[in-house]
N, C-alpha and C positions, 0 to 999 in steps of 0.2 A: 147685441152688437151684430151687425151684418158684415159678413166677410165676402169681399168681392172675388170672383173667380180669377181675374187677372192678377190680383195680389198673390193668390196662392201659387199661380204659375210662376211669377217672378221669384218668389221665395224658393220654390223647388229648383229653379234654374241656378240660383246663387249657391244652393247647397251642392248641387251636382258639379258646378264649376269648381267649388272648393275641393271636392273629392278628386277631380281631374288634376288639380294643381299639387297634389301630394298632401293634402290636408288630412287624409284619412289614415288612421293607425291600423293597418292590416297586419295581423299576425295569426299564425296557426296555433291553436290551443288544444289541449287535451285535458283529460280528467284522471285523477289518481284512482285506480281500482283497489290497490292494496299497498301497504307499506309495513315492512318489518326488517329488523337487523340491518338497516342502512340500504335496503333494496326496495325499489318501488316499481309497481306495474302501472303503466299509463295507457289509457285508451284514447284514440282520436288523433294521434300524431302520425298520419300515414306517410308523410314525406320527409320525416326526420332522417338525418344522416348518422352513420355510425360514428361514435365518439363526439357527437355534437353536444354542446352545453344546453341545459334546460333550466328555465327559471321557475322556481316554486315559491310559495309564500314563506315569510319569516327569514328572508335572505338565505334560503337553502338553495344550493346549486346541485343539479343533476347531470349525469353523464350517460348518454344513451349507449348501451352496449349490446343488448339483445334486440334485434329487429325481427319481430314475429308477425304473422299474418293479421292477428287481431289486437295485438298490444305491443308495447315497447318495455323492455326491462332496463331500468336505469339504476345506477348506484348514486347515492346521495352524499354530499359533502356539507357538513354543518350540523345544526341541531335537527336531525331528521325526525326525532321523536315528536316534534311539534306538527309534523305533516299528518293530515287525516284523510280518510277516504272521501272522495268528492272534491278535494282541492283542485284548483286550476293549475295547469302546467303549460308554460309558453316556450315555444322554440326561440332560439337566439340566432341561428344561422352561423354561429362561431364555434371553432374548436377550442379546447381548453388551453389557456395561456397562463403563464406564471410571471410575476415580476422578476426582473433581472437587473444587473448593473452593479457598479462599485459601491452603491449605497448600502448593499446587503452585507458587505464585508464587515466582520466583527459582530454580526448579529445572529440570534437564534430565531428561526422562522419555521412555520409549518409548511407543508407542501404547497399550500395556496399562497405563500408569501406573506402571511399574517405574522406579525412579531409575537414572540413568546417570552422575551427576556425583560419586558417591562421598561424598555428604553425609549418608548414612544414610537410614533409612526415612522415608516421608511419612506424617505423622499426619493422616489423614482417613478418615472412615467414609462420606462421601457419594459416591454414584455416579450416573451418568446413562447412558441407553442411547446407544450409539455412533450408531445410526440413529434419527432422530427426525423425526416428520412436521412439515413447515414450517407456520407459522401461516397461517390463511386470510386472506381479504381483510378481513373484519370486524375481525380482531384487529390490523390494521396501520393506520398513519397515514402521510401523505406525508413524504418525506425533506426536511427543511427546516432542520435544525440542522447547522452546519458541523463537520467533523472536520478540523482544521488539520494539515497535514503539515509546515509550516515550510519548504516548498520553493516558491520564488516562482512558477515557471511553472505548477505544479500548482494552488496556491491561487488563482492569478489566472485561469487559463484552463480547466483541467479539474478544477474543485473537487470535493471529495469530501464527502458528507454522512453523518451518522451513520445507519446502516442501509442504506447503499448497497453495491453490489458493483462495484468498479472494477478492470478488468483491467490488469495491467502486462505488456506484451508487447514482445518484441524479441529480437535475436540474442544469443548467449552473449557474456559480457564486455562488456555495454553499460551496466551500472549498474542492473539491475532490482532485485536484492537490496539494493543500497545505498539506493535510494529507500525501500524498506520499512523498513530499519533506521533511517534518519533519521526516518521517520514514527513509529516506536515511541519513539525518543528524544524527539520533540516532544510525546508524550503525558504526559511527566513532570509531575505536579502537576495534571493535568486530569481525574482520576477516570475514566480509561479503562484497563481491564485488557487486556493484549495476549497473544496466543497466536501464537508463531512456529512453523510446521510445516515442518520440513526433510525433504524426500523425496528419497532417492537421492543425497544429498551425502556427501562425505567427512566422517568424524567430526572430523577436524582443522579443517575449515571451520566445523562447528557450534560447536566450542569457541572458535574465533576470534570468531564472532558473539556468543557469550555474554560473552567478555572485553570486546568493544567496548561492549556494552550495560552491562556492569558499570562500565567506566571512565567512562561518562557518566551513571551513576546511574539507568539505565533497567531494570536486571535485576529490581529489586524489584517491578515491576508487570508482569512478563513470565513466561509459561510457554513453555518450549522443548520441543516434541515432535519427537524425532529418530527417523527411520527411515533409517539410513545405507545407503550403497550396498552394503555387504556383507550386509545383511539379506535374508531371503527375500521374494518378491513379496507374500505375504499381509500381512506387516507394513507394507510400503509402501502397499498398498491400504487398510489400516485407518487410516493416520496422519491424513489430513485429517478423517475422520469423528470420530476421537477428539479432535482439536483443536477441532472445532466443538462437540462435547459439553462440553468444558471452558469454552468461551466462553459457551455457553448457560446455564451455571450463573449467571454474572453477569447475563446478559440477563433471565432469569426471576426474578431477585431485585431488579429495578428498576435495575440498573447498566448500564454501557456497556462493550462489549467490541469488540476489533479482532482479527481473525484474518488471518494472512499464510500463504498456501499456496505454498510455494517448492519445487518448482513442479509444476503439474498435468500438464505434459507427461510427466514421469517417472512420475506417478501413472497416467496412461493406459497407459504402457509396461508397468507392473506388472500392471495389470488385463488387458491383452492377453495377457501371459505366463500369468497364472492361467487365463484363459478357454481358451486353446489347450491347456493341460495338462488342463483339465476336459473337453476335447473338445467345446466349444461351437462351433457353426458360425461360421467367420470371414466377415467382410464386407470393406468398403473398407479397404485398407491392413492387412488381417488383424485389424482390431479387431472385437469382437463387435457385434451389432446394437444393444445397449443402452448403448453407450459415451456417447451423449448424456445418457441418464438418469443415468449414473454421476456426471456433474458437475452436472447440473441439480438433482438432489435434494440435493446438498451446498450449492450456492450459494443455493438458495431458502430455506435456513434463516436467511440474513441478513435482518434485519428491523428496522424501527422500530415498536415496539409502541404501541398506542393508550394514551391516558392512563388509561383504565379498567383497563389491565393494567400500571400503574406506569410506562409510557413508557420502558422500557429499550430499548437499541439493540445491534445486532450487525452490525458492518461487516466486509466481507470484501475483501481485496486478493489475488486469485489471480494467479499469475505463469505465463506461457506462454513457452516458448522457441521461436523461429522459426528456420528454416534459410534463410540468405541473404535475410532480410527478407520471406519469403513468408508473408503473412498470410492467403492463400487456401487453405492446407492444411486437412486434415480437422479436427484438434483445435483449431487457432486459430479457425476459423470457428464451430465449435460453441460455444466459450466466449465469443466475441464476441457471439453471438446470445443468450446467457444473461445476460450482465452488463449493467450500466447505463452502460456507457461503457468506453473503453480509453485507456491512455496508451502510445503507441508510441515506443519508443526506437530510434534509427537509428544504425547502426554508423558511417556516414560522418560524421555530426555528432560522434559521440564521438571519432573519430580527429582531427577538425579542432579539438578543444579546447572544443567547446560542451558543457558538462556542468552539469546533467543534459541528456542528448542527446535531448530530446523533440521529435518531429516535430509541429509545431503543426497542420499541415494534416490529418493522419489522426487525431490524438488528439481525444477528445471526452468530455464528461460529460453524460449524458442528464438529469441532475437540473437543470442550468442554474443560473441565478443565485439560485434559491430557497434554496440551501444556502451562500450567501456572505454575509459581513457587508456592511452597506450601504456603508461606505467602499471596500472592495475592489471591490464591484460597480460603483461609480461611476467609480473611477480606471482599472479594467481593461477598461472596456467596449469600447474601440477597439483594445486591445492585440492580440488575435488577428487582426483585419483588417489592421492595419498590418504585423504580422510576415508574414502570408501574402502581402501585396503585395510586401514586401521580398524574400522568397524567390523569387517569380516574376520580379521585375525583376532580381534578382541573376543569374539564369541568362541572361537576355537581355543584360545589360550586359557579359558576357564576350565577346560577338561584335562590339561596337562601342564607340567612345569618345565619339561625338557624342550626348550626352544632353541633353534639355531640362531646364529649371530644376526643374520639378515632379518629374520622375523622379529627378534628382540629390538633391533634398530628401528624397524617400521613401527612397532608398538610405541617405542619411546618418542619417535618423531610425531606420531599421531596424537599422543597424549598432550604434547606441547602445542600442536596446532589447534586442538580443541580448546585449550586454555587461551590461546591468542584470540580466538573468535568469540569468546564470552564477552558480554557487554551489558552494562547496567541500563535500566530504563531511563528515558529522558536524557540520554547522554550521547547524542549523535557525534560521530567522528568525522573530521575533515578528511578528504580523500588522500592528502599527503601523509597524514598520520596513519591511515589504514595501510597504505603502501609500505611504509617503513615497518609497521608491526608485522604484516604478513610476510614481507621479505626476510625478516629476522627468523621466521619459522621455516619457510620453504627453502631458504638458503642454508639451513643447517646450523645457524649461529646459536639458536636456543638449545641445541643439543648439549651445551655445556652448562646449562642452568637447570636446577631442579624444577619440577612441574609446579610445585607450590610457590615458587618464587618468580614465575613467569610474569604475573600481573605487576608485581613490584618492579621488575626490571623494565617492563614496557613503559611504566610511568617515568622512570628515570631516563630512559632512552629518549622519549619524546620531549621531555624538558630540556635535555641536552641538545637535541637537534634544533629545537625552536630558538634556543639562545645562541648556539654557536654556528649552526648551519642553516640560517634563515634563507639564504640565497638558494641553497640546494632544495629546501622544502618548497620554495616558491616555484622552482623549475618543475618539480613533480606536480604541484598543484596546477600549473599551466599545461600539463600534458606532455612535457618534454621527457624523453628517455633515450639514452644511448649507452654505449659501453663505459664511457667515462663517468656518467652519472651513477650507473650501477656499481662501478668499482668504488667510487667515493662513498656511496651509501653503505656498501659492505664494510669498508674500512672504518667508518664511523660506528657501525654496530659492533664490530670486533673490539674497537677501543673501549666502547661503552661497557661491553661485557668484562673486559679486563679490569676496568676501574670499578665495576660493580662487584666483582669477586666471583669467578666461576666456581661451579661445584664439580665439574669434570674437566679432564684435559682434552686435547684435540682428538684423542683416540677413544674417548668415552670412559676412561678410567677415573674412578672417584679420586678427588684430591683431598689430602689431609688438611687439617685446619691451617697449618703454617704455609702450605702450598698456595692457598687462596690469597693470603696476604702477600706472598712473594710475587704472584702474577699481577696483583693489583698495583704494584709499585711501578711508577713511571720510569725509574732508572732501569729496572729489570726489563721492561718492554723495549727500551732502546738498545740493550745489550743482552740478547737472548742466550748467549753462550757462557754467561757468567757462572751459571750453576755447574756447567761442565768443567770450567777451569778450576773452581774451588772444590769440586768433588762432593758437594753436599748442597743442602737447601740454604735458603737465605738466612735462617736463624742459626746455622752452623752445626745442627745436630746430625745432619747427614741422613736422617731417617727417610726423607722423601726420595733420595736418589741412590739408595744403597744398591738396587739392582742395576742401575745405569752405570755405576762406577766399575762393575765387574765386566762390562761389555767391552769388546775390542774398540779401538779408537775409530776405525772406519765406520762401525755401526753407530757410534755416538755422533759422529759428524753428520751422517745421513739423517739421524733422528732430529738433530738440531736444525738442519736445513728444512726438514718437513715442518 
């Protein structure tokens, strides 16, 4: 067969024309030099960008992190053990993005957005970059809107505002995750979408968290991002950034989001492992030099946007695990300096039965009272001071029994306040219930009740307020507070104590058994001078008032008035 030269020329022209019209598939490719432990060295990608996605065989995705003169260091996501030396690597020209949207609510996904709960595919086409620049100063507004956790000591003393970053720090098994789960449960019906990021935990633990949220009706407004302990370090490294991207979807659509990072200690471990495998120079405790930037760029994405940008909020609760209560270690001090306050959980308090085991002296919220409701700010003003004084005096009281009256009164008041702040897991309190309970302690009303009966009394008090004073409780829930509301609440608490049966009189003296029954009587409350007139107690034996009968009439009148 003879080929004519003009035919060859026309064929070449057609092929060249097709290339000019975009028919050619041009891409920059490289070759895998080595692969181990989820880290690959690639040769030939001279123009690759930092944090650019790379395509590898077997649906494995790479992320370029180390840009060196003769090769690129990349971390691999997926079944990296199938990658072999000599495999082809292709640039994508894209940064890493993760699926976002309401379709993820109620699901357990990995950091790449792939479902792990066996409920089928996730129907969403929206994505956001995993790494995103934090808003600037002009785009923000001060944190002043409360995010209620339903946990009394937190809402009263270390309150959290929408857009804040509050660190939860403490030893293992002190209730850090439990506080965050209770906070998620308390957001039910409050238009706050939650993202729980589990880093380096057992998958059985993640499933248990999901089950608890589902049992309390909180899974429907929660996305769980799981990077379990058996995953490679790159997946654990990516997890909190993916969770932040999912929360930012609600933030930039005018909504409110809450992200829990559980925990950033394991995140730092994973980043240290990756950096050492990438042969980056190690620093203190073998962490790379940019480990501070690792967490600061994550937590700075939490924000309360200005009203011009729809006023959305993104609140972060990072968790840090300490060793033997050492908050001066490298990673804890880093994250403490980044966040807007910390809640420190103490193992000794936890073991002594104080739960949540919050150390009031070390815990702080740098937002202050601006993110509290007015009633809570008013009733909890002296709470931290009185508890701090109690903890200090409690230590000294162990060395001697001769205490003056003021010291003993402070110890008695503090013991009751500690009892007021105790709370069971998965039992978040409404803000009006918290205000009533705390006011009964700071107002001195509980001084007439034995410490071991405080919890019993609070239960009866709240039941009474809900049934008989629903309007008052609604006013407190709405943030209203004035002298009349305070007076009415105080009167209700005093009446509830009288009906409950106090253990001490107004001056702190123990009441005998008959005395408690007398004070509980409605008729006696309406006529407080009846005892004085009869010269004895209500049961007629006179034992409770024998000292008072010998007093001059003027002193008895003054005592009755008091």
